[in-house]
All heavy atoms as TSV, in Angstrom:
chain	resi	resn	atom	element	x	y	z
A	1	MET	N	N	0.819	-1.180	0.000
A	1	MET	CA	C	0.000	0.000	0.000
A	1	MET	C	C	0.873	1.259	0.000
A	1	MET	O	O	0.553	2.225	-0.666
A	1	MET	CB	C	-0.916	-0.033	1.219
A	1	MET	CG	C	-2.021	0.964	1.211
A	1	MET	SD	S	-3.449	0.619	0.204
A	1	MET	CE	C	-4.073	-0.858	0.920
A	2	LYS	N	N	1.969	1.202	0.758
A	2	LYS	CA	C	2.857	2.368	0.819
A	2	LYS	C	C	3.493	2.655	-0.537
A	2	LYS	O	O	3.675	3.815	-0.896
A	2	LYS	CB	C	3.927	2.185	1.889
A	2	LYS	CG	C	3.363	2.311	3.281
A	2	LYS	CD	C	4.447	2.368	4.325
A	2	LYS	CE	C	3.773	2.423	5.678
A	2	LYS	NZ	N	4.338	3.404	6.557
A	3	GLU	N	N	3.806	1.622	-1.281
A	3	GLU	CA	C	4.397	1.836	-2.604
A	3	GLU	C	C	3.397	2.487	-3.548
A	3	GLU	O	O	3.762	3.359	-4.340
A	3	GLU	CB	C	4.913	0.512	-3.186
A	3	GLU	CG	C	6.114	-0.055	-2.451
A	3	GLU	CD	C	7.277	0.910	-2.382
A	3	GLU	OE1	O	7.644	1.514	-3.417
A	3	GLU	OE2	O	7.833	1.074	-1.277
A	4	ALA	N	N	2.144	2.081	-3.469
A	4	ALA	CA	C	1.105	2.696	-4.292
A	4	ALA	C	C	0.946	4.166	-3.912
A	4	ALA	O	O	0.800	5.033	-4.789
A	4	ALA	CB	C	-0.224	1.955	-4.126
A	5	PHE	N	N	0.975	4.480	-2.623
A	5	PHE	CA	C	0.863	5.857	-2.161
A	5	PHE	C	C	2.003	6.707	-2.719
A	5	PHE	O	O	1.793	7.846	-3.151
A	5	PHE	CB	C	0.849	5.899	-0.630
A	5	PHE	CG	C	0.677	7.283	-0.062
A	5	PHE	CD1	C	-0.578	7.859	0.026
A	5	PHE	CD2	C	1.774	7.999	0.396
A	5	PHE	CE1	C	-0.742	9.131	0.549
A	5	PHE	CE2	C	1.615	9.269	0.926
A	5	PHE	CZ	C	0.361	9.831	0.999
A	6	LYS	N	N	3.197	6.149	-2.719
A	6	LYS	CA	C	4.376	6.882	-3.205
A	6	LYS	C	C	4.258	7.259	-4.681
A	6	LYS	O	O	4.842	8.248	-5.112
A	6	LYS	CB	C	5.646	6.057	-2.986
A	6	LYS	CG	C	6.065	5.973	-1.544
A	6	LYS	CD	C	7.308	5.105	-1.414
A	6	LYS	CE	C	7.691	4.895	0.024
A	6	LYS	NZ	N	8.867	4.037	0.163
A	7	VAL	N	N	3.507	6.474	-5.452
A	7	VAL	CA	C	3.296	6.803	-6.863
A	7	VAL	C	C	2.612	8.164	-6.985
A	7	VAL	O	O	2.919	8.956	-7.871
A	7	VAL	CB	C	2.461	5.705	-7.570
A	7	VAL	CG1	C	2.011	6.145	-8.946
A	7	VAL	CG2	C	3.248	4.411	-7.637
A	8	PHE	N	N	1.699	8.452	-6.063
A	8	PHE	CA	C	0.954	9.713	-6.078
A	8	PHE	C	C	1.682	10.835	-5.348
A	8	PHE	O	O	1.584	11.991	-5.734
A	8	PHE	CB	C	-0.426	9.520	-5.444
A	8	PHE	CG	C	-1.343	8.657	-6.255
A	8	PHE	CD1	C	-1.372	7.286	-6.076
A	8	PHE	CD2	C	-2.175	9.216	-7.208
A	8	PHE	CE1	C	-2.220	6.489	-6.822
A	8	PHE	CE2	C	-3.024	8.429	-7.960
A	8	PHE	CZ	C	-3.046	7.060	-7.771
A	9	ASP	N	N	2.394	10.506	-4.283
A	9	ASP	CA	C	3.086	11.502	-3.452
A	9	ASP	C	C	4.432	11.833	-4.082
A	9	ASP	O	O	5.480	11.395	-3.632
A	9	ASP	CB	C	3.245	10.959	-2.027
A	9	ASP	CG	C	3.934	11.935	-1.093
A	9	ASP	OD1	O	3.984	13.143	-1.401
A	9	ASP	OD2	O	4.417	11.479	-0.034
A	10	LYS	N	N	4.385	12.637	-5.134
A	10	LYS	CA	C	5.585	12.927	-5.939
A	10	LYS	C	C	6.707	13.589	-5.151
A	10	LYS	O	O	7.866	13.314	-5.392
A	10	LYS	CB	C	5.220	13.825	-7.122
A	10	LYS	CG	C	4.172	13.275	-8.036
A	10	LYS	CD	C	4.709	12.168	-8.870
A	10	LYS	CE	C	3.672	11.769	-9.914
A	10	LYS	NZ	N	3.973	10.495	-10.503
A	11	ASP	N	N	6.361	14.498	-4.225
A	11	ASP	CA	C	7.409	15.213	-3.502
A	11	ASP	C	C	7.822	14.531	-2.196
A	11	ASP	O	O	8.707	14.998	-1.496
A	11	ASP	CB	C	7.018	16.673	-3.242
A	11	ASP	CG	C	5.799	16.833	-2.357
A	11	ASP	OD1	O	5.305	15.831	-1.794
A	11	ASP	OD2	O	5.317	17.983	-2.241
A	12	GLY	N	N	7.179	13.404	-1.872
A	12	GLY	CA	C	7.568	12.615	-0.707
A	12	GLY	C	C	7.266	13.251	0.632
A	12	GLY	O	O	7.852	12.867	1.641
A	13	ASN	N	N	6.315	14.201	0.674
A	13	ASN	CA	C	6.027	14.875	1.938
A	13	ASN	C	C	4.952	14.178	2.772
A	13	ASN	O	O	4.545	14.673	3.810
A	13	ASN	CB	C	5.637	16.335	1.698
A	13	ASN	CG	C	4.269	16.495	1.060
A	13	ASN	OD1	O	3.689	15.535	0.543
A	13	ASN	ND2	N	3.767	17.712	1.062
A	14	GLY	N	N	4.474	13.018	2.319
A	14	GLY	CA	C	3.483	12.269	3.079
A	14	GLY	C	C	2.049	12.655	2.796
A	14	GLY	O	O	1.140	12.167	3.454
A	15	LEU	N	N	1.850	13.525	1.806
A	15	LEU	CA	C	0.516	13.970	1.424
A	15	LEU	C	C	0.386	13.976	-0.088
A	15	LEU	O	O	1.349	14.282	-0.795
A	15	LEU	CB	C	0.240	15.387	1.940
A	15	LEU	CG	C	0.259	15.589	3.444
A	15	LEU	CD1	C	0.241	17.079	3.768
A	15	LEU	CD2	C	-0.918	14.886	4.097
A	16	ILE	N	N	-0.799	13.667	-0.573
A	16	ILE	CA	C	-1.078	13.783	-1.998
A	16	ILE	C	C	-1.829	15.088	-2.194
A	16	ILE	O	O	-2.938	15.269	-1.688
A	16	ILE	CB	C	-1.925	12.603	-2.507
A	16	ILE	CG1	C	-1.207	11.277	-2.269
A	16	ILE	CG2	C	-2.259	12.788	-3.988
A	16	ILE	CD1	C	-2.063	10.054	-2.510
A	17	SER	N	N	-1.214	16.009	-2.908
A	17	SER	CA	C	-1.832	17.311	-3.180
A	17	SER	C	C	-2.726	17.209	-4.411
A	17	SER	O	O	-2.612	16.259	-5.200
A	17	SER	CB	C	-0.752	18.364	-3.430
A	17	SER	OG	O	-0.140	18.144	-4.688
A	18	PRO	N	N	-3.593	18.190	-4.600
A	18	PRO	CA	C	-4.418	18.194	-5.814
A	18	PRO	C	C	-3.575	18.152	-7.097
A	18	PRO	O	O	-3.906	17.431	-8.039
A	18	PRO	CB	C	-5.206	19.497	-5.705
A	18	PRO	CG	C	-5.303	19.746	-4.237
A	18	PRO	CD	C	-3.986	19.262	-3.682
A	19	LEU	N	N	-2.488	18.893	-7.123
A	19	LEU	CA	C	-1.631	18.898	-8.315
A	19	LEU	C	C	-0.975	17.537	-8.545
A	19	LEU	O	O	-0.870	17.073	-9.685
A	19	LEU	CB	C	-0.574	19.993	-8.213
A	19	LEU	CG	C	-1.105	21.423	-8.254
A	19	LEU	CD1	C	0.018	22.422	-8.015
A	19	LEU	CD2	C	-1.798	21.710	-9.570
A	20	GLU	N	N	-0.538	16.896	-7.464
A	20	GLU	CA	C	0.068	15.568	-7.590
A	20	GLU	C	C	-0.953	14.550	-8.085
A	20	GLU	O	O	-0.631	13.708	-8.928
A	20	GLU	CB	C	0.644	15.102	-6.249
A	20	GLU	CG	C	1.886	15.845	-5.831
A	20	GLU	CD	C	2.323	15.511	-4.418
A	20	GLU	OE1	O	1.463	15.363	-3.523
A	20	GLU	OE2	O	3.548	15.408	-4.208
A	21	LEU	N	N	-2.176	14.634	-7.571
A	21	LEU	CA	C	-3.211	13.704	-8.004
A	21	LEU	C	C	-3.521	13.899	-9.479
A	21	LEU	O	O	-3.585	12.938	-10.235
A	21	LEU	CB	C	-4.480	13.882	-7.165
A	21	LEU	CG	C	-5.638	12.953	-7.518
A	21	LEU	CD1	C	-5.247	11.487	-7.371
A	21	LEU	CD2	C	-6.856	13.273	-6.659
A	22	ARG	N	N	-3.684	15.155	-9.903
A	22	ARG	CA	C	-3.972	15.430	-11.317
A	22	ARG	C	C	-2.833	14.944	-12.210
A	22	ARG	O	O	-3.062	14.291	-13.227
A	22	ARG	CB	C	-4.224	16.913	-11.538
A	22	ARG	CG	C	-4.612	17.203	-12.999
A	22	ARG	CD	C	-4.990	18.621	-13.208
A	22	ARG	NE	N	-3.824	19.480	-13.072
A	22	ARG	CZ	C	-3.838	20.786	-13.297
A	22	ARG	NH1	N	-4.957	21.398	-13.613
A	22	ARG	NH2	N	-2.738	21.494	-13.161
A	23	GLU	N	N	-1.609	15.224	-11.820
A	23	GLU	CA	C	-0.446	14.811	-12.614
A	23	GLU	C	C	-0.364	13.286	-12.741
A	23	GLU	O	O	-0.144	12.754	-13.824
A	23	GLU	CB	C	0.832	15.347	-11.964
A	23	GLU	CG	C	2.099	14.940	-12.680
A	23	GLU	CD	C	3.355	15.414	-11.955
A	23	GLU	OE1	O	3.306	16.430	-11.240
A	23	GLU	OE2	O	4.389	14.740	-12.115
A	24	THR	N	N	-0.570	12.585	-11.638
A	24	THR	CA	C	-0.466	11.130	-11.647
A	24	THR	C	C	-1.580	10.498	-12.460
A	24	THR	O	O	-1.331	9.620	-13.295
A	24	THR	CB	C	-0.464	10.567	-10.216
A	24	THR	OG1	O	0.612	11.162	-9.492
A	24	THR	CG2	C	-0.292	9.064	-10.213
A	25	LEU	N	N	-2.813	10.924	-12.228
A	25	LEU	CA	C	-3.944	10.351	-12.977
A	25	LEU	C	C	-3.822	10.643	-14.462
A	25	LEU	O	O	-4.124	9.786	-15.289
A	25	LEU	CB	C	-5.272	10.872	-12.425
A	25	LEU	CG	C	-5.633	10.409	-11.020
A	25	LEU	CD1	C	-6.950	11.033	-10.579
A	25	LEU	CD2	C	-5.691	8.895	-10.921
A	26	SER	N	N	-3.349	11.830	-14.809
A	26	SER	CA	C	-3.139	12.169	-16.219
A	26	SER	C	C	-2.044	11.300	-16.819
A	26	SER	O	O	-2.186	10.788	-17.928
A	26	SER	CB	C	-2.759	13.637	-16.366
A	26	SER	OG	O	-3.818	14.468	-15.984
A	27	GLY	N	N	-0.962	11.120	-16.069
A	27	GLY	CA	C	0.152	10.303	-16.537
A	27	GLY	C	C	-0.225	8.845	-16.748
A	27	GLY	O	O	0.320	8.168	-17.619
A	28	LEU	N	N	-1.175	8.368	-15.964
A	28	LEU	CA	C	-1.645	6.989	-16.102
A	28	LEU	C	C	-2.743	6.857	-17.157
A	28	LEU	O	O	-3.236	5.759	-17.398
A	28	LEU	CB	C	-2.176	6.482	-14.756
A	28	LEU	CG	C	-1.146	6.323	-13.634
A	28	LEU	CD1	C	-1.837	6.033	-12.308
A	28	LEU	CD2	C	-0.148	5.229	-13.979
A	29	GLY	N	N	-3.120	7.978	-17.752
A	29	GLY	CA	C	-4.163	7.965	-18.774
A	29	GLY	C	C	-5.563	7.820	-18.190
A	29	GLY	O	O	-6.498	7.467	-18.908
A	30	LEU	N	N	-5.716	8.108	-16.904
A	30	LEU	CA	C	-7.010	7.955	-16.242
A	30	LEU	C	C	-7.781	9.262	-16.129
A	30	LEU	O	O	-8.912	9.271	-15.659
A	30	LEU	CB	C	-6.806	7.365	-14.845
A	30	LEU	CG	C	-6.148	5.986	-14.814
A	30	LEU	CD1	C	-5.853	5.575	-13.384
A	30	LEU	CD2	C	-7.040	4.965	-15.498
A	31	LEU	N	N	-7.162	10.345	-16.548
A	31	LEU	CA	C	-7.787	11.656	-16.431
A	31	LEU	C	C	-7.225	12.551	-17.515
A	31	LEU	O	O	-6.018	12.576	-17.731
A	31	LEU	CB	C	-7.472	12.247	-15.049
A	31	LEU	CG	C	-8.065	13.577	-14.690
A	31	LEU	CD1	C	-9.569	13.424	-14.433
A	31	LEU	CD2	C	-7.396	14.124	-13.447
A	32	SER	N	N	-8.088	13.259	-18.174
A	32	SER	CA	C	-7.645	14.216	-19.171
A	32	SER	C	C	-6.807	15.289	-18.483
A	32	SER	O	O	-7.192	15.803	-17.432
A	32	SER	CB	C	-8.859	14.860	-19.844
A	32	SER	OG	O	-8.478	15.989	-20.573
A	33	SER	N	N	-5.678	15.629	-19.063
A	33	SER	CA	C	-4.812	16.634	-18.453
A	33	SER	C	C	-5.468	18.005	-18.431
A	33	SER	O	O	-5.026	18.894	-17.721
A	33	SER	CB	C	-3.467	16.692	-19.172
A	33	SER	OG	O	-3.660	17.011	-20.530
A	34	SER	N	N	-6.527	18.167	-19.184
A	34	SER	CA	C	-7.208	19.458	-19.219
A	34	SER	C	C	-8.270	19.586	-18.126
A	34	SER	O	O	-8.905	20.625	-17.995
A	34	SER	CB	C	-7.856	19.665	-20.585
A	34	SER	OG	O	-8.864	18.692	-20.798
A	35	ARG	N	N	-8.500	18.528	-17.346
A	35	ARG	CA	C	-9.496	18.581	-16.280
A	35	ARG	C	C	-9.139	19.680	-15.289
A	35	ARG	O	O	-7.985	19.875	-14.945
A	35	ARG	CB	C	-9.579	17.257	-15.509
A	35	ARG	CG	C	-10.234	16.163	-16.248
A	35	ARG	CD	C	-11.729	16.387	-16.251
A	35	ARG	NE	N	-12.370	15.198	-16.771
A	35	ARG	CZ	C	-13.554	14.803	-16.425
A	35	ARG	NH1	N	-14.261	15.486	-15.573
A	35	ARG	NH2	N	-14.064	13.727	-16.947
A	36	SER	N	N	-10.130	20.364	-14.825
A	36	SER	CA	C	-9.897	21.464	-13.901
A	36	SER	C	C	-9.552	20.947	-12.508
A	36	SER	O	O	-9.897	19.826	-12.131
A	36	SER	CB	C	-11.123	22.354	-13.816
A	36	SER	OG	O	-12.163	21.689	-13.136
A	37	LEU	N	N	-8.891	21.802	-11.762
A	37	LEU	CA	C	-8.549	21.436	-10.395
A	37	LEU	C	C	-9.792	21.314	-9.527
A	37	LEU	O	O	-9.771	20.609	-8.526
A	37	LEU	CB	C	-7.585	22.455	-9.791
A	37	LEU	CG	C	-6.112	22.235	-10.097
A	37	LEU	CD1	C	-5.258	23.315	-9.437
A	37	LEU	CD2	C	-5.642	20.866	-9.649
A	38	SER	N	N	-10.889	21.954	-9.906
A	38	SER	CA	C	-12.108	21.816	-9.107
A	38	SER	C	C	-12.584	20.368	-9.100
A	38	SER	O	O	-13.073	19.872	-8.081
A	38	SER	CB	C	-13.212	22.754	-9.596
A	38	SER	OG	O	-13.615	22.417	-10.891
A	39	ARG	N	N	-12.425	19.669	-10.211
A	39	ARG	CA	C	-12.777	18.242	-10.278
A	39	ARG	C	C	-11.861	17.432	-9.372
A	39	ARG	O	O	-12.297	16.529	-8.669
A	39	ARG	CB	C	-12.688	17.752	-11.731
A	39	ARG	CG	C	-12.863	16.271	-11.897
A	39	ARG	CD	C	-14.310	15.844	-11.683
A	39	ARG	NE	N	-14.428	14.429	-11.957
A	39	ARG	CZ	C	-14.880	13.552	-11.082
A	39	ARG	NH1	N	-15.322	13.938	-9.911
A	39	ARG	NH2	N	-14.941	12.285	-11.381
A	40	ILE	N	N	-10.591	17.764	-9.359
A	40	ILE	CA	C	-9.613	17.080	-8.514
A	40	ILE	C	C	-9.929	17.344	-7.037
A	40	ILE	O	O	-9.912	16.426	-6.214
A	40	ILE	CB	C	-8.178	17.536	-8.846
A	40	ILE	CG1	C	-7.831	17.180	-10.292
A	40	ILE	CG2	C	-7.168	16.939	-7.878
A	40	ILE	CD1	C	-7.852	15.715	-10.637
A	41	HIS	N	N	-10.245	18.588	-6.692
A	41	HIS	CA	C	-10.606	18.921	-5.311
A	41	HIS	C	C	-11.840	18.134	-4.877
A	41	HIS	O	O	-11.926	17.687	-3.728
A	41	HIS	CB	C	-10.840	20.422	-5.150
A	41	HIS	CG	C	-9.592	21.231	-5.161
A	41	HIS	ND1	N	-8.721	21.276	-4.093
A	41	HIS	CD2	C	-9.048	22.015	-6.117
A	41	HIS	CE1	C	-7.710	22.059	-4.391
A	41	HIS	NE2	N	-7.878	22.525	-5.617
A	42	SER	N	N	-12.776	17.959	-5.784
A	42	SER	CA	C	-13.974	17.182	-5.483
A	42	SER	C	C	-13.616	15.730	-5.181
A	42	SER	O	O	-14.142	15.134	-4.231
A	42	SER	CB	C	-14.945	17.253	-6.660
A	42	SER	OG	O	-16.055	16.437	-6.446
A	43	MET	N	N	-12.701	15.159	-5.955
A	43	MET	CA	C	-12.247	13.787	-5.731
A	43	MET	C	C	-11.579	13.679	-4.355
A	43	MET	O	O	-11.839	12.736	-3.601
A	43	MET	CB	C	-11.272	13.355	-6.822
A	43	MET	CG	C	-11.901	13.233	-8.195
A	43	MET	SD	S	-10.682	13.028	-9.503
A	43	MET	CE	C	-10.121	11.376	-9.186
A	44	ILE	N	N	-10.728	14.633	-4.032
A	44	ILE	CA	C	-10.005	14.610	-2.766
A	44	ILE	C	C	-10.966	14.761	-1.591
A	44	ILE	O	O	-10.832	14.075	-0.579
A	44	ILE	CB	C	-8.904	15.693	-2.743
A	44	ILE	CG1	C	-7.755	15.250	-3.649
A	44	ILE	CG2	C	-8.405	15.944	-1.319
A	44	ILE	CD1	C	-6.625	16.241	-3.778
A	45	SER	N	N	-11.946	15.643	-1.735
A	45	SER	CA	C	-12.853	15.903	-0.610
A	45	SER	C	C	-13.616	14.656	-0.179
A	45	SER	O	O	-14.033	14.547	0.972
A	45	SER	CB	C	-13.824	17.024	-0.957
A	45	SER	OG	O	-14.765	16.609	-1.922
A	46	LYS	N	N	-13.760	13.702	-1.070
A	46	LYS	CA	C	-14.481	12.467	-0.737
A	46	LYS	C	C	-13.709	11.574	0.226
A	46	LYS	O	O	-14.297	10.735	0.903
A	46	LYS	CB	C	-14.837	11.707	-2.002
A	46	LYS	CG	C	-15.862	12.452	-2.832
A	46	LYS	CD	C	-16.170	11.764	-4.119
A	46	LYS	CE	C	-17.216	12.611	-4.835
A	46	LYS	NZ	N	-17.408	12.288	-6.189
A	47	VAL	N	N	-12.395	11.744	0.296
A	47	VAL	CA	C	-11.578	10.903	1.183
A	47	VAL	C	C	-10.812	11.708	2.225
A	47	VAL	O	O	-10.179	11.135	3.106
A	47	VAL	CB	C	-10.589	10.011	0.386
A	47	VAL	CG1	C	-11.338	9.062	-0.511
A	47	VAL	CG2	C	-9.597	10.840	-0.398
A	48	ASP	N	N	-10.884	13.016	2.146
A	48	ASP	CA	C	-10.127	13.915	3.021
A	48	ASP	C	C	-10.832	14.080	4.360
A	48	ASP	O	O	-11.540	15.049	4.599
A	48	ASP	CB	C	-9.963	15.261	2.320
A	48	ASP	CG	C	-9.164	16.262	3.116
A	48	ASP	OD1	O	-8.453	15.850	4.049
A	48	ASP	OD2	O	-9.252	17.459	2.798
A	49	SER	N	N	-10.620	13.134	5.260
A	49	SER	CA	C	-11.345	13.121	6.532
A	49	SER	C	C	-10.946	14.250	7.480
A	49	SER	O	O	-11.734	14.646	8.325
A	49	SER	CB	C	-11.183	11.772	7.230
A	49	SER	OG	O	-9.823	11.508	7.503
A	50	ASP	N	N	-9.733	14.793	7.351
A	50	ASP	CA	C	-9.334	15.880	8.247
A	50	ASP	C	C	-9.532	17.265	7.632
A	50	ASP	O	O	-9.279	18.279	8.268
A	50	ASP	CB	C	-7.899	15.703	8.752
A	50	ASP	CG	C	-6.861	15.756	7.645
A	50	ASP	OD1	O	-7.204	16.068	6.483
A	50	ASP	OD2	O	-5.685	15.472	7.938
A	51	GLY	N	N	-9.976	17.311	6.382
A	51	GLY	CA	C	-10.323	18.565	5.737
A	51	GLY	C	C	-9.164	19.479	5.394
A	51	GLY	O	O	-9.349	20.669	5.192
A	52	ASP	N	N	-7.958	18.920	5.249
A	52	ASP	CA	C	-6.806	19.771	4.939
A	52	ASP	C	C	-6.573	19.979	3.442
A	52	ASP	O	O	-5.648	20.675	3.042
A	52	ASP	CB	C	-5.538	19.239	5.608
A	52	ASP	CG	C	-5.049	17.921	5.028
A	52	ASP	OD1	O	-5.734	17.330	4.157
A	52	ASP	OD2	O	-3.973	17.458	5.453
A	53	GLY	N	N	-7.401	19.357	2.607
A	53	GLY	CA	C	-7.267	19.538	1.159
A	53	GLY	C	C	-6.259	18.618	0.509
A	53	GLY	O	O	-5.975	18.750	-0.684
A	54	HIS	N	N	-5.694	17.705	1.279
A	54	HIS	CA	C	-4.721	16.735	0.793
A	54	HIS	C	C	-5.156	15.337	1.230
A	54	HIS	O	O	-5.991	15.193	2.123
A	54	HIS	CB	C	-3.333	17.024	1.355
A	54	HIS	CG	C	-2.759	18.316	0.878
A	54	HIS	ND1	N	-3.161	19.529	1.375
A	54	HIS	CD2	C	-1.821	18.576	-0.055
A	54	HIS	CE1	C	-2.489	20.487	0.762
A	54	HIS	NE2	N	-1.665	19.934	-0.112
A	55	VAL	N	N	-4.526	14.325	0.652
A	55	VAL	CA	C	-4.804	12.942	1.039
A	55	VAL	C	C	-3.574	12.400	1.756
A	55	VAL	O	O	-2.490	12.320	1.172
A	55	VAL	CB	C	-5.144	12.056	-0.183
A	55	VAL	CG1	C	-5.391	10.622	0.242
A	55	VAL	CG2	C	-6.348	12.610	-0.932
A	56	SER	N	N	-3.738	12.066	3.026
A	56	SER	CA	C	-2.649	11.465	3.803
A	56	SER	C	C	-2.614	9.959	3.519
A	56	SER	O	O	-3.536	9.410	2.908
A	56	SER	CB	C	-2.885	11.685	5.301
A	56	SER	OG	O	-4.032	10.951	5.713
A	57	PHE	N	N	-1.576	9.301	4.013
A	57	PHE	CA	C	-1.502	7.858	3.819
A	57	PHE	C	C	-2.676	7.163	4.493
A	57	PHE	O	O	-3.250	6.235	3.940
A	57	PHE	CB	C	-0.181	7.281	4.339
A	57	PHE	CG	C	-0.130	5.782	4.195
A	57	PHE	CD1	C	0.031	5.200	2.943
A	57	PHE	CD2	C	-0.293	4.964	5.294
A	57	PHE	CE1	C	0.036	3.819	2.796
A	57	PHE	CE2	C	-0.281	3.581	5.155
A	57	PHE	CZ	C	-0.109	3.013	3.906
A	58	THR	N	N	-3.046	7.610	5.679
A	58	THR	CA	C	-4.172	7.009	6.400
A	58	THR	C	C	-5.462	7.128	5.593
A	58	THR	O	O	-6.231	6.168	5.484
A	58	THR	CB	C	-4.347	7.673	7.776
A	58	THR	OG1	O	-3.122	7.540	8.507
A	58	THR	CG2	C	-5.479	7.049	8.560
A	59	GLU	N	N	-5.700	8.297	5.016
A	59	GLU	CA	C	-6.894	8.514	4.191
A	59	GLU	C	C	-6.833	7.668	2.916
A	59	GLU	O	O	-7.834	7.088	2.494
A	59	GLU	CB	C	-7.035	9.991	3.847
A	59	GLU	CG	C	-7.331	10.851	5.059
A	59	GLU	CD	C	-7.087	12.329	4.857
A	59	GLU	OE1	O	-6.312	12.710	3.945
A	59	GLU	OE2	O	-7.661	13.118	5.619
A	60	PHE	N	N	-5.656	7.590	2.320
A	60	PHE	CA	C	-5.456	6.782	1.110
A	60	PHE	C	C	-5.729	5.311	1.400
A	60	PHE	O	O	-6.438	4.633	0.666
A	60	PHE	CB	C	-4.022	6.972	0.606
A	60	PHE	CG	C	-3.653	6.181	-0.608
A	60	PHE	CD1	C	-4.006	6.616	-1.876
A	60	PHE	CD2	C	-2.940	4.991	-0.491
A	60	PHE	CE1	C	-3.653	5.898	-3.008
A	60	PHE	CE2	C	-2.594	4.253	-1.616
A	60	PHE	CZ	C	-2.947	4.723	-2.867
A	61	GLU	N	N	-5.189	4.843	2.523
A	61	GLU	CA	C	-5.364	3.451	2.911
A	61	GLU	C	C	-6.848	3.140	3.160
A	61	GLU	O	O	-7.357	2.108	2.714
A	61	GLU	CB	C	-4.536	3.165	4.164
A	61	GLU	CG	C	-4.512	1.727	4.567
A	61	GLU	CD	C	-3.580	1.483	5.725
A	61	GLU	OE1	O	-3.528	2.304	6.671
A	61	GLU	OE2	O	-2.868	0.465	5.692
A	62	ALA	N	N	-7.542	4.039	3.847
A	62	ALA	CA	C	-8.969	3.845	4.112
A	62	ALA	C	C	-9.753	3.784	2.796
A	62	ALA	O	O	-10.645	2.946	2.631
A	62	ALA	CB	C	-9.503	4.966	5.007
A	63	MET	N	N	-9.420	4.651	1.855
A	63	MET	CA	C	-10.080	4.660	0.556
A	63	MET	C	C	-9.833	3.337	-0.184
A	63	MET	O	O	-10.760	2.728	-0.706
A	63	MET	CB	C	-9.578	5.814	-0.299
A	63	MET	CG	C	-10.161	5.836	-1.699
A	63	MET	SD	S	-9.220	6.835	-2.861
A	63	MET	CE	C	-7.646	6.002	-2.923
A	64	MET	N	N	-8.597	2.886	-0.172
A	64	MET	CA	C	-8.240	1.659	-0.877
A	64	MET	C	C	-8.879	0.422	-0.237
A	64	MET	O	O	-9.181	-0.544	-0.928
A	64	MET	CB	C	-6.709	1.497	-0.931
A	64	MET	CG	C	-6.024	2.574	-1.707
A	64	MET	SD	S	-6.525	2.658	-3.430
A	64	MET	CE	C	-5.612	1.298	-4.097
A	65	MET	N	N	-9.113	0.490	1.071
A	65	MET	CA	C	-9.734	-0.630	1.778
A	65	MET	C	C	-11.260	-0.548	1.729
A	65	MET	O	O	-11.936	-1.426	2.242
A	65	MET	CB	C	-9.273	-0.649	3.234
A	65	MET	CG	C	-7.770	-0.725	3.405
A	65	MET	SD	S	-7.077	-2.310	3.030
A	65	MET	CE	C	-7.474	-3.182	4.499
A	66	GLY	N	N	-11.780	0.527	1.122
A	66	GLY	CA	C	-13.221	0.684	0.993
A	66	GLY	C	C	-13.911	1.104	2.271
A	66	GLY	O	O	-15.080	0.819	2.472
A	67	LYS	N	N	-13.182	1.812	3.120
A	67	LYS	CA	C	-13.757	2.247	4.407
A	67	LYS	C	C	-14.334	3.627	4.292
A	67	LYS	O	O	-13.945	4.454	3.567
A	67	LYS	CB	C	-12.694	2.214	5.506
A	67	LYS	CG	C	-12.204	0.814	5.781
A	67	LYS	CD	C	-11.155	0.836	6.856
A	67	LYS	CE	C	-10.644	-0.566	7.120
A	67	LYS	NZ	N	-9.592	-0.604	8.077
């Protein structure tokens, strides 16, 4: 799970930012690179339990486990 998280956490700070999420999903061909950040923020808000606008490893793990 940690290795999967690292794919998204480009700068290694322990958080997935909206820009990192957009870049990774676009790079994997899962999201048009022209998608607005508002769409990315919406995706993050669904798993961002502490409301900081980023996805922590704990939040990522909960999402991946379907919690």
